[in-house]
N, C-alpha and C positions, 0 to 999 in steps of 0.2 A: 504494500500500500504506500503510495507516494506521500511525502511530508510537505506541508506548506513551509514557506520561508520562516515564518514566526515559530513553528514547531521545531525547526532545525536549530534556530538560535536558542530556544528554550532548553532543548536537550543538551546543547553544547555548554550552556551555563551550568546546568545541573551536574554534568560530568566534571567541569572545572571545580565546582564546590566540593564534590566528592573527593577529588584528588587532593585538594587542600586539607580536607578532613583527615585523609589517610596519612598525609605528611605530618600533620600536627600530632597525631597519635604516637608517632615515633619520637617526638621531642620530649626531653625530660623536664623542661621548664616552660611555663607559659608566660603571659604578659603580666607584669606587676600592676597592681591597682594603685595608681598615683605614686606616692612616695613609700608605700608599704610593700617592700620587696618580699616580705614573707606571705603576702596575700596575692595570689596569682589566679589568672583565669586560663582556661584551655586556649592554646594557640589556634589560630584560624583566621578566616577572612573578616570576622566581626570583631569590633573593638569598642572602646568607650566613645569613639568618634561617631557622632550622629550620622554622618554620611555613609558610614560602613553598612548601615542597615538598609540602604537603598536596594541592595541586591536580594533582599529577602522576598520570598514568594510564598504565599499561604499554601500549605500542602493540600493535595486533593482530598485526602480523607476528611479533613475538617470542613471543606466546602460541601462535601456530600453528607456529613453527619448532622442531620437537622435536629436531632434530639439526644440530649444527654441528661444524666441524673447526678446530682451533687448531694453528698451526705454532710450536713452541717452538724457534726456530732462530736462532743468533747465532754470535759468534766462537768460543765454546767447542766448537761442533759440529765444528770443524776438528781439534780435539784428540781428541774422542771419549771423554772420561773423566768425563762428567757435567756437569749444568748448574750445579753449585756449585763447579766447578773453580777459578774465580777466587778464591774464598775458601779452599778446602781446600788449594790448592797452597802456601799460606803457613802451613800447620799441620804442623809438624815431625812426621814419623812417619806421617802419613796416607797412604792409598793414592795420592792425587793428588800429594802432595809427593814420594813416592818415584818416581812416574812422571816428574814434571817434572825431578827431579834427574838421573835416568838419561837422559832424552831430550833435554833442553834445557840443563841446567846448574842451578846454584844460584840461587834466587830473588833473591839479592842482585845477581846479574849479568844474569840473564835473567828478567825478571818477566812479569806478565800482559800488560803493554803491548807486549812484544816478540812475543807470540803472535798479536796482531791481524793482522799481514800474512799469516799462514798461512791466514786465512779469505779465499779469493779468490772463492768462489761461481761458479766458471767454468762449472759445469753447471746453474746455477739457471735453471729454465724455469717461471715461475709460471703461464703459460697452460696448459701441459700438466698441471701438478699440479692446478690449479683444475678443469680438465675432468674429471679422475679423481674429485675430491671431489664434484663435482656428480653424476657417474654413480653414486657411492656413496650418494646421497640427501641430501647436506648442503644445508641451506637458507641457511647463513651460514658465513663463514670469518673467523677471527681471526688477525691477524698480531701477533707480538710487536713492541712498539714499542721497549722498552728493558728489559733484565733487570738484575739486581743488580750486574752488572759495569760499570754506569755508561756503557755504550756505546750511543748512539742509533742506531737502524736506519733513520733518515730524514735528510733534509737539514736538520739541526737549526740553527736560527738562534741558539741560545744555548749551544751546546756543541761544541767543536772535535772531540771524540772521537765521530765518527759515521761511518756506513758510506759516505757520499759522499766524504768526505775521506780515509778510510783503509780498509784491508782490501779489500773487493770494489769499492769506489768506485762503488757503485750505491745508489739509493734503494730499499731493500728493501721498506719499507712501501708506498711509492708504486707499485711494480711489482705487489705483491700486490693492492693496491686496484684498480688498473686491470683486472687479470685477473678479479677477483671480480665487479666491476660489469659488465664485458663479458659475463660468463656468467650474469648475473641473480641472483647471490648477494648477500645482505646482507654488509656488511663491518664488521669490528670490529678493535680494537687492544687489546693488553694492556700494562700498565705495572707494573713491579716495583721501580723505582728508589728509591721513597720510603724503603725500608728499608736502602738501601746504606750510609748514613752510619755505621751501627753494624755491619751485616752484614760490612763489608769492613775492619774495623779490624785484621784479621789481617795485612794487608800492611805494618804498621808494626812487626812483631815481629822476632825473630831466633832462630836455633837456640840451644838451651840446652846442647847437647852436640855432640861430634864436631868435625871439622876446621873447621867454619864457626861454631862457638859464638861468640855475641856479635856476629857480623857482621850489621848491619841489612839487612832485605829492601829491595827497591827502592822500596817505598811511602814511604820516609822522605825521598825526594828532593823538595824543594819545587817543582822544575820540573814535576812530574807531580801536584801536589796537585789539579788540576782533574779528574783521573781518579780518583786514590786517596783524596782528601779530606785536609785538614790534620789533624794530630794533635789529639785532643780527649779529654775525660774518658772513661774506660772504660765500656763498656756492660755491663748485667747479663745480657743475652741478645742473640743476633744478630737476632731477628725480632720487634721490637716498638718502638713509639714510647716513648722513655724519658726525654724531657725534657732531654736533653743536646744535642739537635740545635740548631745555630746558626740564627739568623734568616736569615742569608745563604743557608744551604743550603735552608731552607724556601722562600725566595723563588725560588731557582734551580729547585727542583723544580716550583713552580707555573708558572713561565714556560716551562719545557720541556714540561710536560704540556699547557699551553694551546696551545703551538705545534704539538704533535702533533695536537691536536683541530682547530685552525684549518686546518692544511695538508691534512689527510686526511679531514675531515668524516665520521668513522665513524658507523655506525648503532649500534654497541655499544662501550662503553669498560669494560674490566675492570681493576679495581684489585686487586692481589695483597695484600690485607690490608684493614683497616678504612679508612674515609675518613680520610686523614692530616691532622694538624697543624691541627685546629680552624679558626681564622680563615682559613687558606689552603685547606683541603680543601673546605669547603662552597662557597666562591665558585667553585671549579673546576667542581663539579657544576652550579651555577647557570649558569655560563658555557656549559657544554655544552648544557644544556636551552634556554637562551635562543638559542643559535646555531641549534639545530634549527628554532626558529620563524622565524629570519631566513632560513636556507637553504631551507626547504621550506614555510613557511607553516603548519606544524603541529608538534606535539610527537611526534616519530617516532623517538626514540633511547632507548637503554637504558644506564644507568650501573649496573654491578654490582660488588660488593666481596666479597672472601672472607669 
């Protein structure tokens, strides 16, 4: 069957990208992220430079996959009071605050960290669920990787607060991935933690009235800053990059997101917001695309942002 001129050029471009991917796989070092020589991305045609993304082309599988299912499931599911429970339970007078006070006690004594063991996932059967999703017509499945509660749902190399070490003590993302791939579904992950730095500053507060007035919530304890974040300048709003985020946090975000990509090799990566943090965000996308070339010999993945 003869090819059109456009198809010939497209095939040539795909072949060139695949060759670059195979070359980069043999290299021992990637490209450093800014001045951080110990933080590198996979070598390849994509880089932190915005123009490098002009060669990207959406893979055919995603163009054809009109229906996918996403599981927004994590520690707060065991409580059942909403996915913003971790934030709102520290807001005096809110519905979640009232529920927490009545059910578990005051947030100064029983904080979000103390609810994590309640999520045991004892009935979690990803194979059965994926089978039902496939029967419903889903072509891909997306597992939540980490929500704004700063709790990783895989065997995180860079964060002790994760589902393998605590809570269900299972690699939730990994089990979803294995079930989806076995059923022939494309697999994706979602990441929401970039916004947590400001989203979760409520855990540093205290009641303004009543019997607990002035008693700080448990987020003020330095022993748990790696979950709750250290104190920092106040945010203007909970869901936006605001310039007060520390470089240490941006670096941690990058390393954890990179680890999620490298361990689970998703077909799709969903960022719950814009590409974060400039010189840290674009290299992450570049790393993901370059890794696709290394894993599969072609550009076959999708990065999508809200």
